[in-house]
DRENSE-998843 format. One line per 3 residues: number of its first residue (from 1); their letters; for each residue x, y, z of C-alpha. Coordinates in Angstrom, 1 decimal, padded with zeros to 4 digits. Example, Ala and Ser with C-alpha at 12.3 -4.5 7.8 and 13.67 -1.06 7.14 Angstrom:
% DRENSE-998843
1) as) 012.3,-004.5,007.8  013.7,-001.1,007.1 $
END
This chain:
% DRENSE-998843
1) mnr) 009.2,-010.0,021.7  007.3,-008.2,019.0  009.5,-005.5,017.4 $
4) qkg) 008.4,-002.2,016.1  009.1,-001.8,012.4  008.7,001.1,010.1 $
7) ivg) 009.9,002.8,006.9  012.2,005.9,007.0  010.0,008.9,006.3 $
10) mvf) 012.6,011.6,006.3  016.4,011.8,006.7  017.9,014.8,008.5 $
13) iqe) 021.5,015.9,009.0  022.8,015.7,012.6  022.7,019.5,013.1 $
16) dlp) 019.0,019.6,012.5  018.0,016.9,015.0  017.2,017.6,018.7 $
19) vtq) 019.9,017.3,021.2  020.0,016.7,025.0  021.8,018.6,027.6 $
22) egi) 024.6,016.0,027.5  025.0,016.6,023.7  023.4,013.2,022.7 $
25) vpd) 021.7,013.3,019.3  019.2,010.5,018.5  019.8,008.1,015.6 $
28) ivi) 016.1,007.3,015.1  013.0,009.3,016.0  009.9,007.1,016.4 $
31) nph) 006.4,008.2,016.3  004.9,007.6,019.9  001.5,006.7,018.4 $
34) afp) 003.1,003.6,017.1  003.4,001.9,020.5  -000.3,001.8,021.6 $
37) srq) -001.6,001.0,018.1  000.9,-001.9,017.5  001.0,-002.8,021.3 $
40) tlg) 004.8,-003.1,021.3  005.4,-001.8,024.8  008.1,-004.3,025.3 $
43) qmc) 010.5,-002.2,023.2  009.8,000.8,025.4  010.5,-001.1,028.6 $
46) esa) 013.7,-002.4,027.1  014.8,001.1,026.1  014.1,002.5,029.6 $
49) lgk) 015.9,-000.4,031.3  018.8,-000.1,029.0  019.1,003.6,029.7 $
52) ata) 019.2,003.0,033.4  021.8,000.3,033.3  023.9,002.1,030.8 $
55) krg) 024.0,005.2,033.0  025.1,003.2,036.0  027.6,001.1,034.0 $
58) eql) 026.0,-002.2,034.9  025.1,-005.4,033.1  021.7,-006.9,033.7 $
61) fat) 020.2,-010.2,032.7  016.6,-009.2,031.9  014.1,-011.9,031.0 $
64) pfm) 010.3,-012.1,031.6  010.9,-014.1,034.7  013.3,-011.7,036.4 $
67) pas) 012.3,-008.8,038.7  013.9,-006.4,036.2  011.0,-006.9,033.8 $
70) tve) 008.5,-005.1,036.0  007.6,-001.4,035.7  008.3,-000.7,039.3 $
73) wit) 011.9,-002.1,039.0  012.6,-000.1,035.9  011.2,003.1,037.4 $
76) nal) 013.3,002.7,040.5  016.4,002.0,038.4  015.8,005.2,036.5 $
79) hks) 015.4,007.2,039.7  018.6,005.8,041.1  020.3,006.9,037.8 $
82) gyn) 019.2,010.5,038.4  016.2,010.7,036.2  012.6,011.6,037.1 $
85) gwg) 009.6,009.6,036.1  010.3,007.4,033.1  013.6,009.0,032.2 $
88) tet) 012.3,011.9,030.1  014.7,014.7,029.4  014.6,018.2,028.1 $
91) myn) 015.8,018.4,024.5  016.8,021.4,022.4  015.5,022.2,018.9 $
94) gft) 018.2,021.6,016.3  016.9,024.5,014.1  016.4,027.2,016.8 $
97) gka) 018.5,026.0,019.7  015.6,026.6,022.1  014.5,024.1,024.7 $
100) mea) 011.4,022.1,023.8  008.5,022.5,026.2  007.6,018.8,026.0 $
103) kif) 009.5,016.2,027.9  011.0,013.7,025.5  012.2,010.2,026.2 $
106) igt) 015.4,009.1,024.7  017.1,005.8,025.3  019.1,002.9,023.9 $
109) tfy) 017.4,000.2,021.9  018.3,-002.6,019.6  017.3,-002.2,016.0 $
112) qrl) 018.2,-003.7,012.7  018.2,-002.1,009.2  015.8,-004.0,007.0 $
115) thm) 016.7,-004.5,003.4  013.6,-002.6,002.1  015.0,-000.7,-000.9 $
118) vqd) 013.0,002.0,-002.6  013.5,000.5,-006.0  011.9,-002.8,-004.7 $
121) mik) 008.8,-000.9,-003.4  008.1,001.1,-006.6  005.1,-000.2,-008.5 $
124) yrr) 004.4,001.3,-011.9  002.7,000.0,-015.0  001.0,001.2,-018.1 $
127) rgh) 000.5,-002.0,-020.1  002.0,-005.4,-019.1  001.2,-009.0,-018.3 $
130) vhp) -002.4,-010.0,-018.4  -004.3,-013.1,-017.3  -004.7,-015.6,-020.1 $
133) ltr) -008.4,-016.2,-019.5  -009.8,-012.7,-018.6  -007.1,-010.7,-020.2 $
136) qpv) -007.1,-008.4,-017.2  -003.9,-007.3,-015.5  -002.3,-009.7,-013.1 $
139) adr) -002.0,-008.8,-009.4  001.5,-009.5,-008.3  004.2,-006.9,-008.3 $
142) krh) 006.9,-009.4,-009.1  005.0,-010.3,-012.3  004.7,-006.6,-013.2 $
145) ggv) 001.0,-006.6,-012.4  -001.4,-003.8,-012.2  -002.4,-001.6,-009.3 $
148) kfg) -005.8,-002.4,-007.8  -008.5,000.1,-008.8  -011.6,-000.6,-006.8 $
151) eme) -015.0,000.9,-006.2  -013.7,003.6,-003.8  -011.1,004.8,-006.2 $
154) rdc) -013.8,004.8,-008.9  -016.2,006.9,-006.7  -013.4,009.3,-006.0 $
157) lia) -012.8,010.0,-009.6  -016.5,010.3,-010.3  -016.7,012.9,-007.6 $
160) hga) -013.9,014.8,-009.4  -015.6,014.5,-012.7  -012.6,012.6,-014.2 $
163) aat) -014.6,010.4,-016.6  -011.7,010.1,-019.1  -009.4,008.9,-016.3 $
166) iqe) -011.9,006.2,-015.2  -012.2,005.0,-018.8  -008.4,004.9,-019.2 $
169) rtf) -007.7,003.0,-015.9  -010.6,000.5,-016.1  -010.9,000.0,-019.8 $
172) hls) -008.1,001.1,-022.1  -005.3,000.0,-019.7  -007.2,-003.1,-018.5 $
175) dyh) -009.0,-005.5,-020.9  -009.7,-003.4,-024.0  -011.3,-005.5,-026.7 $
178) evh) -013.2,-005.0,-030.0  -016.1,-007.1,-031.2  -018.5,-007.0,-034.1 $
181) lcr) -022.2,-006.8,-033.3  -025.1,-007.5,-035.5  -027.7,-004.8,-035.3 $
184) gck) -030.4,-007.2,-036.4  -030.3,-009.9,-033.7  -028.0,-007.9,-031.3 $
187) qma) -025.5,-010.8,-031.1  -021.8,-010.9,-031.6  -020.6,-011.6,-035.1 $
190) hmg) -017.7,-013.8,-036.1  -015.1,-013.5,-038.8  -015.9,-015.3,-041.9 $
193) pgr) -013.9,-016.0,-045.1  -011.8,-013.0,-046.2  -011.9,-011.5,-042.8 $
196) vpi) -015.5,-010.4,-043.3  -017.7,-010.4,-040.1  -020.7,-012.7,-040.4 $
199) crf) -023.6,-013.2,-038.0  -024.2,-016.9,-037.4  -027.6,-016.2,-035.8 $
202) crk) -029.4,-014.3,-038.5  -027.0,-015.3,-041.3  -026.4,-011.7,-042.4 $
205) gkk) -023.1,-010.3,-043.5  -023.8,-006.8,-044.7  -021.5,-004.2,-043.5 $
208) aei) -024.4,-001.9,-042.7  -025.9,-004.3,-040.2  -022.7,-005.3,-038.5 $
211) vlv) -020.8,-002.7,-036.5  -017.6,-002.6,-034.5  -017.9,-001.8,-030.8 $
214) eip) -015.4,-001.5,-027.9  -016.2,-003.5,-024.8  -014.2,-005.0,-021.9 $
217) yac) -012.9,-008.5,-022.7  -014.4,-009.7,-019.4  -017.8,-008.6,-020.6 $
220) kll) -017.4,-010.5,-023.9  -016.3,-013.6,-021.9  -019.3,-013.3,-019.6 $
223) iqe) -021.6,-013.2,-022.6  -020.1,-016.3,-024.1  -020.3,-018.2,-020.8 $
226) lqs) -024.0,-017.2,-020.5  -024.5,-018.5,-024.0  -023.1,-021.8,-023.0 $
229) mci) -025.8,-022.0,-020.4  -028.5,-021.2,-023.0  -028.9,-017.6,-021.9 $
232) svg) -028.9,-015.1,-024.7  -027.6,-011.6,-024.0  -028.2,-008.9,-026.7 $
235) ldt) -026.3,-005.7,-027.0  -028.1,-002.8,-028.6  -026.1,-000.2,-030.5 $
238) evv) -026.8,003.4,-031.6  -025.2,005.3,-034.4  -023.5,008.4,-032.9 $
END
């Protein structure tokens, strides 16, 4: 049977939870929209059947091949236990003490507490491990990877006019890299003797013709891969 699982969204004290006429306070409140979306109606049938048998003090062997697994049998068992319909009851608000207008179903069910700790779910990062080839953040949380920042997140920040945030998330905290460019042939320069940048294409090494620019490392890697395929990519620069 497929079980319904979820994460605790809010914790209340017992006095604030709704209570039945018999004084029963629920341990867990489940969103009813979870059943049709996840199609876990078996848990609802199990809870209704368990409520009927617990009220009558009986033990029942319920399997998919027994008559107790049908809706008609469960409904009749609830009626014999003194309930109407599917065993819904009137519950009272824990804050005001007034009766709720809606009929609420409360019953017994089997559940287990999963070991999903909050500290294991937190994912935070500023700078951390990067891929050795692209120098972009890795993806796994266990490896302290980065959070995915896709096109929809980018469009959202563009709509808010947060250009600095986009530059920070997609560039400075991703694969920031500095390269030297030759303004003559528009190709990337290399470090020569004495840590002086030299252009190997036009053989020029004057500081006035070679400038330092900031580009993503993935862009620099793509340009070098295209050069290996005899495709030249030039980067034009402007003095600001």
